[in-house]
VOGU-3710 file (C-alpha; in Angstrom, 3 decimals, decimal comma):
1> mrilqynirk> 212,475/150,279/101,610  210,667/146,625/102,280  207,606/145,804/100,550  205,755/142,362/101,185  203,289/140,967/98,361  201,103/138,002/99,235  197,406/136,711/98,836  196,091/134,956/101,043  193,009/132,401/99,204  190,301/133,899/101,691
11> slkiqksfli> 191,125/132,084/104,448  191,411/132,688/108,178  193,903/129,807/108,759  196,372/131,230/106,032  195,521/134,681/107,601  196,659/134,204/111,361  199,686/132,492/110,598  201,217/134,849/108,132  200,336/137,418/110,249  201,762/136,174/113,636
21> dreirkfnii> 205,029/135,311/111,656  208,173/137,903/113,451  209,829/138,044/109,743  207,353/140,346/108,870  207,663/142,588/110,953  210,851/143,697/108,965  208,808/145,237/105,786  208,115/148,468/105,845  204,762/147,570/103,498  202,863/144,366/103,222
31> viqkqdcnin> 200,609/143,999/100,234  197,349/141,827/100,855  195,029/140,426/98,199  191,844/138,060/98,576  191,688/138,863/101,697  189,622/137,215/104,568  185,912/139,467/104,070  185,405/138,966/107,981  186,384/142,662/109,595  186,050/141,535/112,914
41> vlqtfslthn> 188,457/138,836/113,117  191,143/141,214/110,148  190,759/144,191/113,247  191,561/142,408/116,430  193,764/139,696/115,420  195,889/141,347/113,091  198,750/143,423/114,527  197,581/146,342/113,718  197,713/147,048/117,385  201,369/146,656/118,012
51> ffhlvrnsss> 203,178/146,759/114,519  201,258/147,998/111,526  198,561/150,646/110,184  195,845/148,687/108,764  194,255/150,705/105,227  191,464/148,771/103,612  187,822/149,803/102,881  185,168/149,074/105,155  183,489/147,203/103,070  182,544/143,155/103,613
61> qartciyink> 183,339/142,820/99,976  186,927/144,078/99,998  189,975/141,964/98,708  192,717/144,342/98,773  194,445/145,837/102,422  197,786/147,280/102,708  199,701/147,052/106,245  201,958/150,007/106,576  204,731/149,601/109,749  204,144/151,890/112,636
71> ylklnqwimk> 207,822/153,181/112,290  207,067/155,137/109,623  206,154/158,840/109,900  202,586/159,427/109,342  202,419/162,734/108,076  204,795/161,104/105,443  202,151/159,065/103,965  198,259/159,467/102,727  195,710/156,852/102,387  192,944/156,870/99,868
81> iiesniclik> 190,567/153,807/99,079  188,728/153,616/96,323  187,090/150,775/95,745  187,173/147,097/97,355  189,372/145,506/94,994  191,692/148,600/94,698  193,698/150,306/97,687  195,979/153,402/97,399  198,361/154,905/99,219  200,991/158,145/98,539
91> lqtsnskdei> 204,333/157,935/100,674  206,961/160,392/100,690  210,411/159,107/100,012  214,003/160,168/99,467  216,538/158,917/96,909  220,793/159,024/96,652  220,470/162,680/96,440  218,136/163,249/99,487  215,456/164,496/96,793  211,793/164,461/98,204
101> qtlqlinvyn> 209,539/161,875/95,981  206,128/160,911/95,870  205,714/157,314/95,136  201,986/155,916/94,278  201,542/152,482/95,461  198,283/150,922/94,259  197,260/147,511/95,519  194,835/145,683/92,896  193,210/142,782/92,508  190,805/141,638/89,825
111> scslsiifte> 188,617/138,455/90,188  188,381/135,344/87,711  185,261/136,707/86,613  186,402/139,995/85,735  189,074/138,609/83,238  186,652/136,262/81,489  184,136/138,848/80,928  185,928/142,403/79,995  183,780/145,285/80,302  185,159/148,958/80,827
121> esstisrlne> 182,271/149,623/83,251  183,125/146,831/85,680  186,824/146,000/84,935  189,399/147,081/87,255  192,045/147,274/84,894  189,372/150,383/83,681  189,619/152,262/87,140  193,606/151,636/87,361  193,693/153,452/84,126  192,385/156,413/85,809
131> likddceqli> 194,299/156,171/88,946  197,749/156,446/87,248  198,884/160,243/87,171  202,089/162,190/86,264  202,765/164,390/88,858  203,996/161,236/91,471  206,004/157,825/90,459  203,800/154,749/90,427  204,205/151,294/91,665  201,136/148,744/91,436
141> iedfnlhhly> 201,454/145,684/93,141  197,987/143,541/91,571  196,744/140,236/91,243  194,856/140,365/88,025  194,119/136,580/87,255  195,547/137,516/83,672  197,741/135,275/81,292  199,770/136,500/78,821  203,107/136,072/77,076  204,701/138,849/78,136
151> wegrrcftyh> 205,131/137,744/82,162  204,128/133,929/81,553  206,213/132,944/78,956  206,261/129,420/76,892  203,774/128,475/79,886  200,962/130,663/78,532  198,000/128,645/76,893  195,209/130,736/77,848  194,250/134,049/76,626  192,174/136,856/78,614
161> tatdalldiv> 190,424/139,878/76,320  191,369/142,273/79,405  194,919/141,460/79,046  194,919/143,708/76,376  193,842/146,995/78,115  196,195/146,110/81,136  199,299/146,196/78,060  198,192/149,555/76,640  198,309/151,063/80,023  201,943/149,677/80,359
171> mnvrlkllle> 202,974/151,039/77,487  201,298/154,791/77,690  202,528/154,946/81,197  206,121/153,214/79,996  205,402/150,542/83,121  208,028/148,617/83,815  207,234/144,282/84,616  209,611/143,591/87,915  209,716/139,960/87,916  211,711/137,893/85,447
181> sdtitkethn> 209,260/136,765/82,583  207,942/132,913/83,173  208,578/133,367/87,098  206,255/131,138/89,422  203,864/132,935/91,805  201,039/130,318/92,154  201,619/126,396/92,456  198,213/124,863/92,164  196,869/121,425/90,923  200,110/120,497/89,462
191> qlttinlafd> 200,013/123,891/87,295  202,639/126,667/87,492  200,690/130,000/86,722  202,215/134,123/86,881  198,900/135,749/87,845  200,514/138,236/90,807  202,619/140,844/89,088  204,175/144,351/89,898  205,033/147,259/87,928  207,232/150,427/88,468
201> skkiqfmihk> 207,337/153,469/86,507  210,635/154,665/84,646  212,244/157,369/86,851  212,616/154,271/89,677  213,539/151,736/87,686  216,816/152,026/88,844  216,020/152,701/92,393  214,538/148,624/92,463  217,682/146,827/94,301  215,391/143,103/93,893
211> ckmrtdlhqk> 212,280/141,613/93,443  211,985/138,214/93,827  209,938/135,316/95,324  210,100/134,065/98,866  209,726/130,989/99,840  210,271/131,147/103,545  207,043/132,949/104,410  204,289/130,583/102,775  201,601/129,659/104,811  199,950/126,861/102,757
221> sdhlsiimkl> 198,453/129,269/100,330  198,794/128,548/96,421  200,599/131,796/96,080  203,698/132,800/96,892  205,246/135,695/98,093  207,232/138,348/96,360  209,674/141,210/98,186  210,154/144,263/96,495  213,120/146,219/98,189  213,611/150,225/96,982
231> clctffmqft> 216,519/152,043/97,285  214,271/154,991/98,782  215,003/156,210/101,615  211,336/156,753/104,342  210,913/158,938/107,252  211,077/157,287/110,309  208,992/157,979/113,801  211,058/159,116/116,350  209,721/156,959/119,666  210,256/158,115/123,071
241> tcwlwkkmnt> 211,041/156,281/126,187  209,330/156,932/129,028  210,485/156,177/132,970  209,030/153,545/135,329  208,006/155,369/137,782  205,864/152,774/139,525  209,719/150,540/140,472  211,571/154,173/141,674  214,108/153,903/144,243  212,952/156,304/147,074
251> ealnthlrih> 216,008/156,359/149,093  218,464/156,709/145,939  216,528/159,315/144,428  216,607/161,473/148,195  220,369/160,402/148,541  221,418/162,008/145,215  219,589/164,855/145,591  221,195/166,049/148,613  224,520/165,591/146,756  223,345/168,002/143,951
261> flvdhllndk> 221,208/170,686/146,088  224,307/171,485/148,686  225,198/174,681/146,221  223,235/177,656/146,914  222,635/180,724/144,502  221,579/184,113/145,087  218,299/185,046/143,440  219,024/188,853/142,705  217,449/189,183/138,941  215,384/187,264/136,594
271> taindrvaei> 218,497/185,798/134,733  219,699/184,089/137,803  216,144/182,617/138,454  216,354/181,538/134,857  219,559/179,801/135,509  218,537/178,478/138,837  215,436/176,264/137,241  217,893/175,364/134,371  220,449/173,703/136,691  217,253/172,206/139,114
281> thalqeviek> 215,972/170,518/135,975  219,197/169,320/135,011  219,798/167,937/138,085  216,613/166,165/138,541  216,845/164,472/135,027  220,300/163,114/136,231  218,952/162,054/139,737  216,309/160,336/137,825  218,555/158,620/135,608  220,339/157,247/138,804
291> stswakslnw> 216,923/155,916/140,486  214,470/155,121/137,996  214,761/152,295/135,174  213,438/152,745/131,834  210,271/150,954/130,622  211,389/148,809/127,814  209,210/147,726/125,060  210,965/144,433/122,939  209,189/145,291/119,860  209,885/141,611/118,501
301> awdfwnqics> 207,964/139,648/121,019  204,492/138,975/121,432  202,738/138,935/124,674  201,923/134,982/124,438  205,115/134,140/122,559  207,199/131,314/124,140  210,282/129,153/123,061  207,832/126,258/122,386  205,953/128,693/119,917  209,361/129,751/118,445
311> kvvtksrqlw> 210,620/125,916/118,000  207,328/124,817/116,388  207,919/127,845/113,589  211,299/127,197/112,942  210,677/123,094/112,585  207,660/124,201/110,067  210,068/125,779/107,838  212,399/123,467/107,885  210,079/121,209/106,345  208,449/123,870/104,002
321> viwkmqstle> 212,241/123,385/102,236  212,537/119,869/102,552  209,344/119,947/100,716  210,598/122,533/98,207  213,885/120,330/97,461  212,412/116,443/97,342  209,074/117,309/95,940  207,217/114,203/97,443  203,762/113,174/98,444  205,628/112,560/101,512
331> awndylkynd> 207,301/115,287/102,289  203,981/117,687/101,714  201,638/115,370/104,142  204,757/115,916/106,498  204,340/120,043/106,116  201,117/120,054/106,238  200,435/117,355/109,495  203,258/119,858/111,243  202,028/122,941/110,388  198,296/122,216/111,561
341> hknkiikeak> 200,486/121,169/115,082  202,019/124,661/114,917  198,811/126,263/114,474  196,960/124,244/117,848  200,310/125,305/119,503  200,063/129,210/119,020  196,087/128,957/119,535  196,456/127,482/122,810  199,769/129,995/124,317  197,275/132,689/123,312
351> rshfklqmhe> 194,335/131,353/124,990  196,413/130,502/128,285  197,571/134,386/128,046  193,774/135,703/127,504  193,144/133,548/130,668  195,846/134,575/132,814  194,696/138,319/131,519  190,825/138,162/132,809  191,788/136,024/136,354  194,420/139,220/137,013
361> lsnklksiwc> 191,841/141,830/136,106  188,976/139,603/138,033  191,218/140,436/140,782  191,587/144,174/140,616  188,284/146,394/141,269  189,021/149,243/138,867  190,626/147,403/136,146  187,286/145,365/135,828  185,040/148,274/134,948  187,785/149,150/132,266
371> fakwvriesq> 187,488/145,878/130,684  183,453/145,989/130,931  183,463/149,315/129,256  185,755/148,113/126,577  183,665/144,553/126,084  180,505/146,503/125,869  181,762/149,724/123,263  185,299/149,720/122,093  185,529/145,541/121,119  182,372/146,029/118,759
381> llkklsqfss> 183,614/148,432/116,541  186,534/148,864/113,871  190,001/150,242/115,136  190,190/153,397/113,348  192,838/154,350/111,715  195,654/156,596/113,977  196,430/159,048/110,986  195,016/162,337/111,344  191,859/162,907/109,029  192,238/165,313/106,077
391> lksddfdhia> 190,631/168,822/107,376  188,083/171,036/106,143  188,602/174,980/107,188  187,220/178,435/105,336  190,383/179,582/104,874  190,938/176,978/102,238  188,921/176,013/98,711  190,062/172,739/98,867  190,371/169,863/101,695  193,602/169,618/103,403
401> dlfeekteil> 195,537/166,978/102,981  199,211/168,663/103,601  200,304/168,528/106,885  201,322/171,980/106,866  197,644/172,681/105,872  196,290/170,818/108,670  198,926/172,693/110,985  197,303/176,153/110,109  193,845/175,131/110,367  194,527/173,687/114,134
411> qkkffssssq> 196,517/176,399/115,001  193,547/178,974/114,018  191,198/176,595/116,003  193,281/176,095/119,330  195,419/179,494/119,444  193,572/182,149/117,265  194,412/185,771/118,475  192,554/187,856/120,922  189,886/189,696/119,754  190,076/193,142/119,325
421> tdisdisksf> 188,269/194,793/122,617  187,652/198,996/123,019  189,849/199,585/125,987  189,489/203,483/125,400  187,510/203,443/128,935  190,404/201,882/130,566  191,956/204,928/132,811  195,795/205,314/133,929  195,152/205,853/137,443  193,984/202,997/139,487
431> isltmlfnsv> 192,765/202,503/143,451  195,458/202,266/145,401  195,220/198,881/147,565  194,212/198,817/151,430  194,246/194,678/152,007  197,185/193,299/153,632  197,962/189,995/152,082  201,546/188,426/152,976  203,314/187,985/149,473  205,829/185,498/150,682
441> llqdemrqmi> 205,069/181,676/150,143  204,876/179,344/152,728  206,092/175,904/152,195  202,847/174,158/153,571  200,914/175,917/150,972  203,035/173,761/148,393  203,129/170,843/149,889  199,661/171,339/149,871  199,713/171,840/145,871  202,325/168,858/145,061
451> qrvkvdkase> 200,365/166,369/146,950  197,086/167,543/145,870  197,649/166,729/141,898  197,199/163,020/141,046  200,282/160,639/141,170  202,285/159,824/137,740  200,274/163,107/136,124  201,423/163,272/132,460  204,472/166,018/132,337  206,098/167,970/129,282
461> afkisnkmlq> 209,579/166,936/127,353  211,490/167,060/131,101  209,658/163,956/132,009  209,445/164,793/135,799  206,405/163,530/137,092  204,264/164,768/140,259  205,320/161,084/141,633  208,987/162,338/141,698  208,179/165,405/143,582  206,082/163,825/146,326
471> aslteltsil> 208,528/161,087/146,693  211,322/163,820/147,526  209,531/166,438/148,889  211,623/166,671/151,938  214,653/167,891/149,991  212,743/169,961/147,305  210,976/171,820/149,928  213,366/174,234/150,738  214,378/175,049/147,371  211,432/175,121/145,476
481> irlfnacvih> 209,867/177,679/147,868  212,767/179,599/147,772  212,322/179,574/143,704  209,250/180,085/143,741  209,382/183,252/146,317  211,775/185,045/143,946  209,462/184,549/141,163  206,460/186,466/142,969  208,882/189,316/144,407  210,218/189,653/140,841
491> kyylkqfkka> 206,628/189,283/139,819  207,966/187,194/136,510  207,013/183,804/135,015  209,603/181,822/134,224  210,427/181,465/130,345  210,755/177,505/130,755  207,445/177,602/132,106  205,751/179,182/129,379  206,721/176,354/127,049  203,609/173,183/126,894
501> qtivlckskk> 203,063/170,664/124,414  199,581/170,340/122,808  198,314/166,889/121,918  195,235/166,780/119,471  192,980/164,139/120,401  190,042/163,454/118,431  186,120/163,730/120,107  184,789/160,416/120,560  181,346/159,022/118,550  181,476/161,443/115,607
511> ndyidsktyw> 180,858/160,539/112,259  182,985/162,513/110,466  186,076/164,517/111,287  186,862/166,364/108,544  185,853/169,371/110,465  188,034/170,713/112,919  185,280/171,290/115,293  185,655/167,715/115,883  188,870/167,856/117,473  190,001/168,949/121,180
521> fiallnimsk> 193,007/169,003/122,700  194,994/168,719/126,534  198,231/170,519/126,984  201,359/169,320/128,863  202,766/171,485/131,306  205,822/171,804/133,146  205,239/170,163/137,047  207,146/172,698/138,751  204,896/175,189/136,662  201,756/173,977/137,817
531> tlksimikrl> 202,578/173,757/141,528  203,503/177,657/141,699  200,421/178,112/139,184  197,881/176,721/141,531  199,562/178,343/144,295  198,985/181,960/143,288  195,405/180,314/142,022  194,734/179,622/145,414  195,585/183,210/147,074  193,960/184,558/144,344
541> sditethhml> 190,868/182,918/145,236  191,068/182,819/149,118  191,550/187,096/148,080  187,917/186,756/146,406  186,420/184,967/148,386  187,455/187,057/151,611  186,094/190,139/150,334  183,012/189,133/148,512  184,613/190,020/145,051  182,463/187,481/142,797
551> snaqmrarrk> 178,856/187,290/142,143  176,585/185,118/144,245  175,003/184,056/140,635  178,812/182,502/139,680  178,656/178,939/140,227  182,281/177,796/138,916  185,661/177,797/140,320  184,747/178,796/143,784  184,995/176,843/146,642  182,373/174,544/147,934
561> wfmisalnll> 179,954/175,273/145,281  178,736/172,544/143,291  177,015/172,167/140,068  173,760/170,634/141,648  174,242/174,288/143,623  173,760/176,291/140,092  170,542/173,478/139,259  169,121/174,560/142,313  169,560/178,350/142,343  168,100/178,102/138,260
571> vdqvhavwdc> 164,901/175,824/139,599  164,236/178,641/142,686  164,570/181,169/140,303  161,975/179,730/137,867  159,557/179,214/140,451  159,932/182,637/140,997  158,437/183,898/138,579  155,960/181,713/137,886  154,573/182,364/141,192  154,332/185,718/140,624
581> kikyvifmls> 150,685/187,270/139,611  152,106/188,433/136,354  152,828/185,812/133,860  156,466/186,513/132,882  157,784/184,556/129,609  161,352/182,966/131,115  164,185/183,433/128,931  167,576/181,712/129,717  171,117/182,707/127,926  173,437/179,984/128,056
591> ldiaemfnhv> 177,243/181,278/127,510  180,316/179,027/126,757  182,850/180,663/128,965  184,927/178,258/128,567  185,612/178,659/124,716  186,340/182,363/125,019  188,870/181,739/127,530  191,491/181,961/124,533  189,883/185,561/123,422  189,827/187,205/126,241
601> shirllhilr> 191,834/191,010/125,999  194,605/190,608/128,273  194,265/194,499/128,954  190,837/194,174/130,099  191,501/191,706/132,132  194,500/192,667/133,974  192,275/196,018/134,190  189,923/194,760/135,895  191,642/192,691/138,336  193,391/196,748/139,622
611> mrrtlnyive> 189,814/197,539/139,678  188,744/194,943/141,814  191,322/195,671/144,178  193,795/192,714/143,388  196,802/192,963/145,352  199,646/194,045/142,918  202,070/191,586/142,726  199,367/188,946/141,524  198,263/191,872/138,883  202,361/191,725/137,795
621> wtcsflkdre> 202,722/188,484/137,933  199,437/187,507/135,863  200,742/189,570/133,721  203,787/188,410/133,421  202,050/184,587/133,068  200,040/185,996/130,237  203,054/187,443/128,034  204,933/185,397/125,302  203,803/181,622/125,998  204,885/179,392/123,374
631> sllmfde> 203,095/175,805/122,609  204,058/172,374/120,648  201,274/171,626/118,768  201,349/167,719/118,323  199,404/164,907/116,468  200,116/162,604/113,384  202,884/161,341/116,152
//
């Protein structure tokens, strides 16, 4: 694990130059002290959009922040911001023996005024003593503005009262100073001092591989950067790649499909149907690999970065090394002059790229409205941390911070079991069916359903999009319609179609996300399963409309019935009551039927379908559709 510490001295120019350096993306954690107080600049300019999560206090007086690399798993670290001068995070790491350890990283900044006038009520050191706990290992990175012989050596000519309090903490907790004594961390006005410190607890002292100064990342600050390498393993995210559907070769797709689907099989039982679906899925994935390229993402490139920017950054570093070797005023002035030139070049590259993006957006009607919405709403807000918030539930006495506890709360919220319903009135004898409908699915029905779905609609783990099905509709029509008819004949809904991926999302414009009610979800399904389900829904809808099986008061999920119809019906009923000679009081009961969908009794639902004289193959297929469904709950990644 690699950690970088830097004091940017409240300078916006230093902050920009430091954050834009591509070398810092190699670090897992970046610890910043004395940051710029401009929240909007810190948020909009920083690399949190692409590479790092930003952990900081929302106050404008905050002087500490932590950048956490997005490659680290979100569920393996917990953010805890104490105050404007202290940031704290807890990391789950593993050592060489694969033992899980909790590392508490504390970023502290102590102003010069607090160092001179020390009081227990106002001191950051007193707050630090409260945060250090025995249940985890400690790594404290700090800028205390304190002088002492312990870390400054023979160059110490100043004594602060607050130093005694800090040394008491070091002795009591058995912390060890990572930097060697007399290490220079600040150069200003020809004075060399050591005020940037790093301490660790006893158990991880042997895991510190390196802790030293790094001069090539210097950005005109009077503080030098410190790097630390720990022999600890962190848990990394597994990023999934996406297909570039816009550049799909349709001719190559259809050519490979003809080769893969020459052999046909009999679908006499459920096992044969499952094997056929697995074969189709595997063949489609192979065809996609041969006809579609991956969407490549360059992790080490900015959109505006060019060769000129790389050259000026390299030249600036060379001049910094020359000044360190010669230590002359002329070399220092050359470095400052060229560093300003470097900032101008990068600024001009960003401006040119921004103008090009605005020109492209102005020529697209849909894009310009999305951009206007972003400028009006989202650009004015501070970007929120994408980590999942702690959750509160009646089943837990405490606030759930652990990943397993959050999963349990969300599972009960989204996938609660069906409520117990009285089914004693359900008889085992049913009315015989007299409606005559053909149970065989037609090719025109399938083509219509596939073409109705939006292009590039999100799909589940198999990553087979609807655009691919639409492009190969001629080759796949006979194959899929034979598979779907086998499912209907055997009254069977396949196991592969019952698996879904449920992604948890935050509801917008909520002040607090600690309540599970502030979240909603979307389910990603197999594109072939959605096609079959849409065909069966249309058939059921046709039966209900033809035989008038629904009440005239039901508006939703009916063909050519809209929300305006429901409002007109409600208004007409209210006026009809008002026009009566007898004065009535109107009461309206509003029920959220969609919220009760997951709580419906399946036995009662199937009984109602049979009592409504629904075709037997639809009832049996629906019974198979409702059984043994699986969903993978996804959040924090």
